GUTINU-604330 format. One record per residue: x negated, y negated, z negated of N, C-alpha, C in turn. Coordinates in steps of 0.1 Angstrom, whole numbers, plus 5000, padded with zeros to 4 digits. Layout:
# GUTINU-604330
XYZXYZXYZ;...
# end
This chain:
# GUTINU-604330
498049674968499149584968498649454962;499349344964499049214958499849194945;499649084939500249044926501749044927;502248984938503748974939504349114939;503849204947504349334948504249404934;503149394927503049454914504049404905;504349274905505349214896506749274899;507049294912508349344916508449494911;507349564913507349704908507549714893;506949624886507049614871508549584867;509149494875510549464872511449584874;511049674882511849804883511549904872;510749864863510349964853509350054858;508550014868507550104875508250224881;509450214885510150324891510450324906;510150204912510450194926509650084933;509350104946508650004953509749904959;509449784959510449684964510449684979;511449624985511449605000510149525003;509749545015508549475020508749325019;507649255016507649115015507549055029;508048925031508148875045506848865052;505748845044504448825051503748965053;504449075049503849205050504949305054;505449305066506649375070506549535071;505349585070505149735071504549785058;504849905055504249975044503350085050;502050085046501250195052500350245040;500650365036499750425026498350465032;497350455024496050485028495750625023;494850695031494550835027493450855017;492650755015491550765005491650654995;491350684983491350584972490250484974;489150534980487950444982488350334992;489150365002489550265012490550165006;491450224998492450144991491750044982;490750084974490049994965489349884974;488749924985488049824993489049724998;490249765003491249665007491749574996;491949634984492449554973491349454969;490149494969489049414964488649304975;488549344987487949264997489049175004;490249215004491349135011492249075001;492949154993494049104984493548994975;492349014969491848924959491448794965;491348784978490948664985492148594992;493348654991494448614999495548544991;495848424994496848354987498248424987;498648484998499948554999499948674990;498848724986498748844977498648794963;498648664960498448614947497048624941;496148644950494748664946494548774937;495348874938495249004930495349124939;494549224936494549344943494649464934;495549554937495849674929496049794938;495649904933495850034940496850124932;497750174939498750264933498550404938;498550504930498350644933499750704933;500150764945501450824946501350974948;502351044943502451194946503551204956;503251264967504251284977504151434982;505251494984505251634988504651645002;503751745004503151765017504151785028;505151855026506251875036506851745041;507051655032507551525036506551445045;505251445040504251375047504051435061;504151565063503951635075504851585086;505951515083506851475093506351345100;505251285095504751165101503351175106;503051115118501751125123500751035115;499551075114498450995108497950895118;497850775114497250665123496050615117;495050575125493850515121493650385129;493750275123493650145131494550135142;495750185140496850185151496750295161;495850385160495750495169496150625162;497050705169497450835163496250925163;496050995151495051095149495651225148;495151335155495751465154495751505139;496851555135496951605121496951745119;
# end
């Protein structure tokens, strides 16, 4: 996430994600921390809309909830 998103999360007491920002209309969690770090470092820190800050959030989500959604890779559904 970028700086603006982190600030909105902090305003919630770190208890909720904010609605998507206008320049980033979708939320897509990444499956690996390494890829999240790469995106935060290589994209967010160089992007004005991200406030030139890149952060990675680790979430715990129940497997049963996640199983309801297909996994996509670069816009292509991957068998789960």
